[in-house]
C-alpha positions in Angstrom: -7.4 -15.9 16.9 -9.8 -12.7 17.1 -7.3 -11.1 19.2 -4.7 -11.1 17.1 -6.8 -9.8 14.0 -7.9 -7.0 15.7 -4.3 -6.0 17.0 -3.5 -6.8 13.2 -6.1 -4.4 12.1 -5.2 -1.7 14.5 -1.7 -2.0 13.4 -2.3 -1.4 9.8 -4.6 1.4 10.5 -1.9 3.0 12.8 0.5 2.3 10.1 -1.1 4.2 7.1 0.2 7.6 8.2 3.5 6.3 8.4 3.3 4.7 5.2 2.4 8.0 3.0 5.2 9.9 4.8 7.7 6.8 3.6 6.5 7.7 0.0 7.3 10.8 0.6 10.6 10.5 1.7 11.8 8.3 -0.6 10.1 10.2 -3.6 12.1 13.6 -2.5 15.4 11.8 -1.3 16.5 9.3 -4.2 20.2 8.9 -3.4 19.5 7.9 0.3 22.1 4.8 0.9 21.1 1.4 2.6 21.5 2.8 5.8 19.4 5.9 5.3 16.7 4.2 3.5 16.1 1.5 6.2 16.7 4.0 8.9 12.8 5.5 8.1 10.8 2.5 8.5 12.7 1.3 11.5 12.0 4.6 13.1 8.6 4.5 12.2 8.1 1.3 13.5 9.9 1.7 17.0 7.9 4.8 17.4 4.5 3.0 16.5 5.5 0.5 19.1 6.9 2.5 21.7 3.9 4.9 22.0 1.0 2.5 22.7 3.5 0.5 25.3 3.7 3.9 26.6 0.0 4.4 26.5 -0.5 0.8 28.4 1.9 1.4 31.3 0.7 5.0 32.1 -2.9 4.2 32.0 -5.7 6.8 31.9 -4.3 9.6 34.0 -2.9 11.5 31.0 -5.5 10.1 28.4 -7.3 13.6 28.3 -4.4 15.9 28.0 -3.0 13.9 25.4 -6.2 13.6 23.4 -6.4 17.4 23.5 -3.0 18.2 21.9 -2.0 14.9 20.3 -3.5 16.5 16.8 -2.2 19.9 17.1 1.2 18.2 17.7 0.9 16.2 14.5 -0.4 19.3 12.2 2.5 21.6 13.5 5.2 19.3 13.1 4.1 17.6 9.7 3.0 21.3 8.3 6.5 22.4 9.4 8.3 19.8 7.9 6.1 19.4 4.7 6.1 23.5 4.2 10.1 23.4 4.3 10.4 20.5 1.5 8.0 22.9 -0.7 9.9 26.1 0.1 13.1 24.2 -0.6 11.8 22.6 -3.7 10.4 25.7 -5.5 14.1 27.4 -4.5 15.6 24.9 -6.3 13.6 24.8 -9.4 14.1 28.7 -9.6 17.4 28.3 -9.3 17.9 25.6 -12.1 15.6 28.3 -14.6 18.0 31.0 -13.7 20.9 28.7 -14.7 19.1 26.8 -17.5 21.5 29.1 -20.1 24.6 28.3 -18.3 26.7 25.6 -20.1 28.6 22.7 -18.5 27.3 23.7 -15.1 27.6 20.6 -13.2 24.6 19.4 -11.0 24.9 19.3 -7.1 20.9 17.5 -7.1 22.9 14.5 -5.3 24.5 16.3 -2.9 21.5 18.1 -2.0 19.4 15.5 -1.9 22.1 13.6 0.4 21.9 16.4 2.8 18.3 16.8 2.9 18.6 13.2 5.4 18.4 14.7 8.7 18.2 12.3 12.0 16.0 15.0 13.7 13.5 15.5 10.9 12.9 11.8 11.0 12.2 11.4 14.6 10.3 14.5 14.4 8.2 12.4 11.6 8.1 9.5 14.0 6.5 11.3 16.7 3.8 13.2 14.7 2.8 10.2 12.9 2.8 7.8 16.2 1.7 10.0 19.1 -1.9 9.3 18.3 -0.9 5.7 18.7 -0.3 6.3 22.8 -4.2 6.3 23.5 -4.4 3.0 21.2 -2.2 1.5 24.1 -5.0 2.3 26.6 -7.4 0.9 24.6 -5.6 -2.4 24.1 -5.4 -3.1 28.0 -9.3 -2.5 28.0 -10.5 -4.7 25.1 -7.5 -6.7 24.1 -6.8 -10.2 25.7 -3.3 -10.5 24.6 0.0 -9.6 25.9 0.9 -6.2 25.6 4.5 -7.1 24.2 3.0 -9.1 21.4 0.6 -6.5 20.7 3.3 -4.3 20.5 5.4 -6.3 18.5 2.9 -7.0 15.6 2.3 -3.0 15.2 5.8 -2.2 15.0 6.3 -5.2 12.3 3.6 -4.1 10.5 4.4 -0.4 10.4 8.1 -1.1 9.6 6.5 -3.5 6.5 4.3 -1.1 5.4 6.9 2.0 5.6 9.3 -0.2 3.8 6.9 -0.8 1.3 6.1 2.8 1.0 9.9 3.7 0.3 10.1 1.5 -2.8 6.9 2.9 -3.9 8.4 6.6 -3.1 11.6 5.5 -5.0 9.8 4.2 -8.4 7.6 7.3 -8.4 10.5 9.9 -7.6 11.8 8.9 -10.7 9.1 10.0 -12.8 8.4 13.1 -11.1 11.9 14.6 -10.7 12.1 18.2 -9.6 8.2 18.1 -8.7 8.3 15.5 -5.9 9.7 17.8 -3.3 6.4 19.7 -3.5 4.5 16.8 -4.0 6.0 15.2 -0.8 5.8 18.1 0.9 2.0 18.6 0.4 1.6 14.8 1.4 2.7 15.6 4.7 0.9 18.7 5.3 -2.3 16.7 4.2 -1.7 14.2 6.6 -1.3 16.7 9.1 -4.5 18.1 8.2 -6.2 14.4 8.0 -4.8 14.0 11.7 -6.2 16.9 12.7 -9.6 16.8 10.9 -10.4 13.6 12.1 -9.5 14.4 15.6 -11.9 17.7 15.4 -14.9 15.8 13.8 -14.6 12.7 16.5 -15.2 15.6 18.8 
């Protein structure tokens, strides 16, 4: 029972970044269809479970290497995606302001939002928010007396649930933030990347 609670707490901790990114995704992409909406939690859950599984089996051979670059990878990926979102949102706002005086101009917001869903971007987010879980897999092998597949299942399910919750929260919040949701969402992603980077630097 103690091992179960330990793994559950680890799972919640690992899911925090995926939860925040899910809020950002849903907030900036209000017109996701059901498949796209579920794709993010599924992707984040699978990556969050895959990384500790790899860490468990690969062992400590590459731990030092991963610890040296994981925070840089997370920072670069999230800063790139977040910065792109901010730039596109500002461009959209400026475009709307220029056409504010035009009569009967059809809004193409829905089309733009749907185009913003990208499998590649989703996978990059999955990697960026889960790469630190690789080292956690090695830790699980040394400190937790539980079958690794059970541990990974708990982490995967917990991440999926919290990411799904984040998607729903982002959808609700995004309705009120309108055009500025893209900027806020981008700032969240950049902030998460900085958080991961700073936490690593402080821990050294």
